[in-house]
C-alpha positions in Angstrom: 30.7 15.3 -7.6 29.3 12.3 -5.6 30.8 8.7 -5.8 28.2 6.2 -7.6 29.2 3.7 -5.0 26.9 2.2 -2.3 27.5 3.3 1.0 28.3 -0.5 1.5 31.2 -0.1 -0.1 32.5 2.3 2.1 32.6 -0.5 4.9 36.4 -1.8 5.3 35.8 -3.2 8.5 33.5 -3.6 11.3 34.7 -0.3 12.9 32.9 1.4 9.9 29.5 0.0 10.8 26.9 2.5 12.6 25.6 -0.3 14.6 29.1 -0.9 16.2 29.6 3.0 16.8 26.5 3.5 18.4 27.1 0.2 20.6 30.8 1.3 21.4 29.5 4.5 22.6 26.8 2.9 24.8 29.9 0.8 26.1 32.2 3.6 26.8 29.0 5.4 28.7 28.1 2.3 30.9 31.7 1.9 31.7 31.7 5.4 33.1 28.3 5.0 34.9 29.5 1.7 36.5 32.4 3.4 38.0 29.3 5.1 40.2 28.4 2.0 41.6 29.1 0.8 45.2 32.3 -1.3 46.1 29.8 -4.3 46.8 28.6 -4.3 43.5 32.0 -4.9 41.9 31.6 -8.3 41.1 27.8 -8.2 40.7 25.8 -5.4 39.0 29.1 -4.0 37.5 30.5 -6.7 36.3 27.3 -8.1 34.3 26.9 -4.6 32.9 30.4 -4.3 31.9 30.3 -7.8 30.5 26.8 -7.0 28.4 28.0 -3.6 27.1 31.2 -5.1 25.9 29.3 -8.3 24.6 27.8 -6.2 21.9 30.5 -4.8 20.2 32.6 -7.9 20.3 29.3 -10.1 18.8 29.1 -7.6 16.2 32.9 -7.6 15.3 33.3 -11.3 15.7 30.0 -11.9 13.3 31.4 -9.6 11.0 34.7 -11.3 11.0 32.5 -14.6 9.8 32.5 -16.1 6.5 28.5 -16.9 5.9 25.8 -14.4 6.3 24.1 -16.7 8.8 26.8 -16.7 11.1 26.9 -13.0 11.0 23.1 -12.7 11.6 23.5 -15.3 14.7 26.3 -13.1 16.3 24.1 -10.0 15.7 21.1 -11.8 17.9 23.7 -12.6 20.5 24.6 -8.9 20.3 20.7 -7.9 20.6 20.5 -10.2 23.6 23.0 -8.1 25.3 21.4 -5.2 24.7 18.4 -6.1 26.2 20.2 -7.7 28.9 21.9 -4.5 29.7 18.1 -3.0 29.9 17.2 -5.2 32.6 20.8 -4.7 34.6 19.5 -0.7 34.9 16.3 -1.5 35.7 18.1 -3.6 38.6 20.4 -0.6 39.5 17.3 1.8 39.3 15.5 -0.4 42.0 18.7 -1.0 44.2 19.0 3.1 44.1 22.0 3.2 42.5 20.9 5.1 39.3 18.3 8.0 38.8 15.5 7.9 36.6 16.5 10.4 33.8 19.9 8.4 33.6 18.1 5.1 33.3 15.8 6.5 30.4 18.5 8.3 28.7 20.7 4.7 28.8 17.4 2.8 27.6 16.6 5.5 24.6 20.8 4.6 23.6 20.3 1.1 24.1 16.8 0.8 22.0 18.6 2.9 19.0 21.4 -0.1 19.0 18.6 -2.6 19.1 17.2 -0.7 16.1 20.4 -0.5 14.3 21.1 -4.3 15.3 17.6 -5.2 13.8 18.1 -3.1 10.8 21.8 -4.8 10.2 20.4 -8.6 10.4 18.0 -7.4 8.0 20.4 -6.1 5.7 22.3 -9.3 6.1 19.2 -11.4 5.5 18.5 -9.5 2.2 22.2 -9.7 1.1 21.8 -13.6 2.3 18.6 -14.2 -0.2 20.0 -12.2 -3.0 23.6 -13.7 -3.3 24.4 -15.4 -6.1 26.4 -18.5 -6.0 29.1 -19.4 -8.6 27.7 -21.9 -11.2 29.3 -25.2 -10.8 32.0 -25.8 -12.9 32.2 -29.5 -13.9 35.7 -31.1 -15.1 36.6 -33.7 -17.1 38.8 -36.0 -15.1 39.0 -39.1 -17.9 42.5 -39.9 -18.5 44.4 -39.0 -21.3 44.7 -41.6 -24.0 48.3 -40.1 -25.0 50.2 -41.0 -22.1 49.3 -44.6 -21.6 
């Protein structure tokens, strides 16, 4: 028998988010790919690609830990920017002859899938923010009691 819980109730940590899982797989793939770069690219293209791929998962995680929806959205936008940066780095690697066209296309497709998931997560956060019901204001009576005067 299926539970009536929504899928979002199955999310206990950022590690449960599909967008983080897909981005993590991409990060691991980039790390392996960077090992094939020549030594002279260690502090150039390799460093940039590793930083961009790590930035994606780190920003998703940090945004998840923020209290306000808008903060989480901003971190997701940073993650999305890092994904596009990664596409550009792959293009540079191809132009320099480090990566073949099929690898570049595979990584680009994986990256664009992650972008779509980030965009979907941002949309979810925006809808959640717009539908969030704030607690009604509680008015307290701060008048002094006349019994203790």
